[in-house]
C-alpha positions in Angstrom: -30.4 43.7 -81.9 -27.3 43.4 -79.8 -29.1 44.7 -76.8 -31.9 42.1 -77.3 -29.3 39.3 -77.5 -27.6 40.5 -74.4 -31.0 40.7 -72.5 -31.9 37.1 -73.7 -28.4 35.8 -72.7 -28.6 37.4 -69.3 -32.1 36.1 -68.8 -31.0 32.5 -69.4 -28.0 32.9 -67.3 -29.7 34.6 -64.3 -32.6 32.1 -64.2 -30.4 29.0 -64.6 -28.3 30.4 -61.8 -31.4 30.9 -59.6 -32.8 27.4 -60.3 -29.5 25.8 -59.6 -29.2 27.6 -56.3 -32.8 26.6 -55.5 -32.0 22.9 -56.1 -28.7 23.0 -54.2 -29.8 25.4 -51.4 -26.6 27.3 -52.1 -27.6 30.9 -51.9 -26.8 33.5 -49.2 -29.1 36.3 -50.3 -32.3 34.9 -48.8 -33.3 32.5 -46.0 -33.5 28.8 -46.7 -37.3 28.7 -46.1 -37.8 30.9 -49.1 -36.9 28.0 -51.4 -39.9 27.6 -53.7 -38.6 24.4 -55.3 -38.7 22.4 -52.1 -41.8 24.0 -50.8 -43.6 22.8 -54.0 -42.4 19.3 -53.2 -43.3 19.5 -49.5 -46.8 20.9 -50.1 -47.4 18.4 -52.8 -46.4 15.5 -50.5 -48.7 16.8 -47.8 -51.7 16.9 -50.1 -50.8 13.5 -51.5 -50.8 12.0 -47.9 -54.2 13.8 -47.2 -55.7 12.2 -50.3 -54.6 8.8 -48.9 -55.8 9.4 -45.4 -59.1 11.1 -46.1 -60.1 10.7 -49.7 -63.4 12.2 -51.1 -63.7 9.5 -53.8 -62.6 6.4 -51.9 -62.6 4.2 -55.0 -60.2 6.5 -57.0 -56.7 5.1 -57.3 -54.1 6.8 -55.2 -52.0 7.1 -58.3 -54.9 8.3 -60.4 -55.0 8.5 -64.2 -52.3 10.9 -65.5 -50.8 11.4 -62.0 -47.2 11.3 -63.2 -48.0 13.5 -66.2 -49.4 16.1 -63.9 -46.4 15.9 -61.6 -44.2 16.6 -64.7 -46.5 19.6 -65.5 -45.9 21.0 -62.0 -42.2 21.3 -62.5 -42.3 22.2 -66.2 -44.7 25.1 -65.7 -43.1 26.4 -62.6 -39.5 26.0 -63.5 -38.5 24.4 -66.8 -40.6 26.6 -69.0 -39.2 29.7 -67.3 -35.7 28.3 -67.9 -36.1 27.4 -71.6 -38.1 30.4 -72.8 -40.3 32.5 -70.5 -37.8 34.4 -68.3 -35.6 35.6 -71.2 -38.6 36.4 -73.4 -40.3 38.4 -70.6 -37.1 40.4 -70.0 -37.1 41.4 -73.6 -40.8 42.4 -73.4 -40.3 44.5 -70.3 -37.3 46.3 -71.8 -39.2 47.0 -75.0 -42.3 48.1 -73.0 -40.2 50.5 -70.8 -38.5 51.9 -73.9 -42.0 52.6 -75.5 -43.1 54.3 -72.3 -39.9 56.4 -72.2 -40.5 57.4 -75.8 -43.8 59.1 -74.8 -42.4 60.6 -71.6 -43.4 58.0 -69.1 -40.6 56.8 -66.9 -42.5 55.1 -64.1 -45.8 53.2 -64.1 -46.3 53.3 -60.4 -49.5 55.2 -59.6 -50.1 54.0 -56.0 -47.1 53.8 -53.7 -47.9 51.1 -51.3 -44.3 50.5 -50.1 -45.0 52.9 -47.2 -47.9 50.9 -46.0 -47.6 48.3 -43.2 -46.4 44.9 -44.6 -49.7 43.1 -44.0 -51.6 45.8 -45.9 -49.1 45.5 -48.8 -49.5 41.8 -49.0 -53.3 41.9 -48.7 -53.6 44.5 -51.4 -51.3 42.6 -53.8 -53.0 39.3 -53.1 -56.6 40.6 -53.6 -55.7 42.6 -56.8 -53.7 39.7 -58.3 -56.5 37.1 -57.5 -59.2 39.4 -59.1 -57.0 39.8 -62.2 -56.6 36.0 -62.4 -60.3 35.4 -62.0 -61.0 37.7 -64.9 -58.3 36.1 -67.0 -59.7 32.6 -66.2 -63.1 33.7 -67.5 -61.4 35.0 -70.6 -59.8 31.6 -71.2 -63.3 30.2 -71.3 -65.0 32.9 -73.3 -62.3 33.2 -76.0 -62.5 30.3 -78.5 -58.8 30.7 -79.3 -57.7 30.8 -75.6 -60.1 28.0 -74.7 -58.1 25.7 -77.0 -55.1 26.2 -74.7 -57.1 26.0 -71.6 -58.5 22.6 -72.7 -55.2 21.0 -71.5 -56.2 21.9 -67.9 -59.7 20.6 -68.5 -58.4 17.3 -69.9 -58.1 15.9 -66.4 -60.4 12.9 -66.0 -59.7 12.1 -62.3 -59.2 15.0 -60.0 -56.2 15.2 -57.7 -53.9 17.9 -56.2 -51.3 17.6 -59.0 -54.0 18.6 -61.6 -53.7 22.1 -60.2 -50.6 22.8 -62.4 -51.5 20.9 -65.5 -52.0 23.7 -67.9 -50.7 24.8 -71.3 -47.5 27.0 -71.2 -49.4 29.7 -73.1 -51.5 30.3 -70.0 -48.4 31.5 -68.2 -47.9 34.0 -71.0 -51.5 35.2 -70.9 -51.7 35.5 -67.1 -48.4 37.4 -66.8 -49.2 39.7 -69.7 -52.6 40.6 -68.2 -51.3 41.2 -64.7 -48.1 43.1 -65.6 -49.4 46.6 -65.9 -52.0 46.6 -63.0 -49.4 45.1 -60.6 -46.7 47.5 -61.8 -48.9 50.4 -61.0 -48.9 49.6 -57.3 -45.2 48.7 -57.1 -45.5 44.9 -57.2 -42.3 43.1 -56.3 -41.8 43.0 -52.6 -39.9 39.9 -51.4 -42.4 38.9 -48.8 -45.0 38.1 -51.5 -43.3 34.7 -51.5 -45.6 33.8 -48.6 -48.6 34.7 -50.7 -47.3 32.4 -53.5 -47.1 29.5 -51.0 -50.6 30.3 -49.8 -52.1 30.4 -53.3 -50.2 27.2 -54.2 -51.7 25.4 -51.2 -55.2 26.6 -52.0 -54.8 25.6 -55.6 -53.6 22.1 -54.6 -56.5 21.9 -52.2 -59.3 22.8 -54.5 -58.1 20.2 -57.1 -57.5 17.5 -54.5 -59.4 14.3 -53.7 -59.9 15.4 -50.1 -63.1 15.4 -48.0 -63.0 18.6 -46.0 -65.9 21.0 -45.2 -64.8 24.6 -45.0 -68.1 25.7 -43.5 -68.8 29.4 -44.0 -65.2 29.9 -45.4 -66.4 28.1 -48.6 -67.9 31.5 -49.6 -64.4 33.0 -49.5 -61.9 30.3 -50.5 -62.1 27.9 -53.4 -62.5 24.2 -52.4 -62.9 20.7 -53.9 -66.7 20.7 -53.7 -66.9 23.9 -55.7 -64.0 23.5 -58.2 -65.1 20.0 -59.2 -68.0 21.7 -61.0 -65.6 23.9 -62.9 -64.2 20.7 -64.4 -67.6 19.2 -65.3 -67.7 17.4 -68.6 -71.0 19.1 -69.6 -71.8 22.7 -68.7 -75.4 23.7 -68.0 -77.3 25.2 -71.0 -77.5 28.6 -69.2 -73.7 28.5 -68.5 -72.2 27.5 -71.8 -68.8 29.0 -70.9 -68.5 27.4 -67.5 -68.7 28.5 -63.9 -66.7 28.7 -60.7 -63.8 30.6 -62.1 -62.1 31.4 -58.8 -58.5 30.3 -58.4 -57.8 31.0 -54.7 -60.9 33.0 -53.7 -64.4 31.8 -54.4 -65.9 35.2 -53.4 -65.7 36.6 -56.9 -68.0 33.9 -58.2 -70.6 34.6 -55.5 -70.3 38.4 -56.0 -70.7 38.2 -59.8 -73.1 35.4 -60.1 -70.8 32.7 -61.6 -71.0 30.3 -58.6 -72.7 27.0 -59.3 -73.0 24.0 -57.0 -76.3 22.3 -57.8 -75.6 19.2 -55.7 -72.7 17.1 -54.4 -70.5 16.7 -57.5 -68.1 14.0 -56.1 -68.8 11.5 -58.9 -69.6 13.8 -61.8 -67.9 13.1 -65.2 -64.9 15.4 -65.8 -63.4 16.8 -69.0 -65.2 18.1 -72.0 -67.1 16.8 -75.1 -64.6 15.3 -77.5 -62.0 14.5 -74.8 -61.5 11.0 -76.2 -59.9 12.6 -79.3 -57.7 15.1 -77.3 -53.9 14.5 -77.2 -52.7 12.3 -74.4 -49.0 13.0 -74.3 -47.2 16.1 -72.9 -45.6 17.0 -76.2 -48.8 16.9 -78.2 -50.6 18.8 -75.6 -47.9 21.4 -75.4 -48.3 22.3 -79.1 -52.1 21.9 -79.1 -53.9 25.2 -80.0 -51.5 26.3 -82.7 -52.3 23.9 -85.5 -55.5 22.7 -87.2 -58.6 21.9 -85.3 
C-alpha cells in the first residue's frame, strides 16, 4: 500500500511540475517548440480563423452553440484530467501490470525492436499502428451499449466546429489508453519525436470537425475530412448502419478498406446529434458523470 501511495504522490507531483513548465516555458530538457500546451492554442486559433475566412456553413455563428464548453473540454481532457486523476492512476496500473508480468517471468513486453530503424520508419509505424487501434476502439465505443453512453458526450454536438474534436467524456481517455498500451509497448512506443505525430493528429482532428470548406481531392480516401466526418455525427444512422459509420480519426482509409465509409451526398446541413438529444445533460459536470448512473 505504501508503494501505491508513493506512486500516486509521485504521479501528481511529476505531472503538476510538467504542466507548470509547459505554461511558463521554463524547462531546459526539451526545445521550446515541443510545448504541447501552446501548440494546442496556436492550432486552435488557426482553425478558428479558417472557419471565419472560409466557412462551409456560412450561416453558422462564428461562436457556435457550445463553443466555450468545447474549449473547456479541450483543456480539461488534454491537461486537467491528467493532472487530477489519470496520470497518477495510470502509473499505478503500469506498476501493477509490470509486477504481474514479472510474477510469470516476463520482464519486457517489447517484441519488435524498432529503435534501430530510421526515425521516419519509426514514426510511420507508430502512427499507423496507433491510428488503426484508435479506429477499432472508436467502433467499440459505438457497438458497446455501455461505452456508447460515454461516447454520447462527443455526439451531443449540434453545430460542428474545430473545438468539437476534443469534446469527449473522460472515460474515453481511459478506454483508448488501456487498449493501446500493450500493442504500443510491444514495439517500444515512447520515442520523443512522436510529439510531431501528436501535432499532426491534433490538426487533422480539428480539421475534420471544423466548419471549413476544403476539398482534399484524392487525399480524402486517406485522411479524414469535414465532408466525411459530418456523417459520423448524423442525428439518424441509416437502417443498414445502426451503429454508425466513418469511424476514422486521422485516417479515413480504414473505413474504405473495411466497408464502413458512408457519404451518400453533401452533408453540410444534416441534423447532428442522436435521438433523445433534447434530454441529454447540457452542462460539463452532468456530462462528466453521465454513463455511470441510471438511464
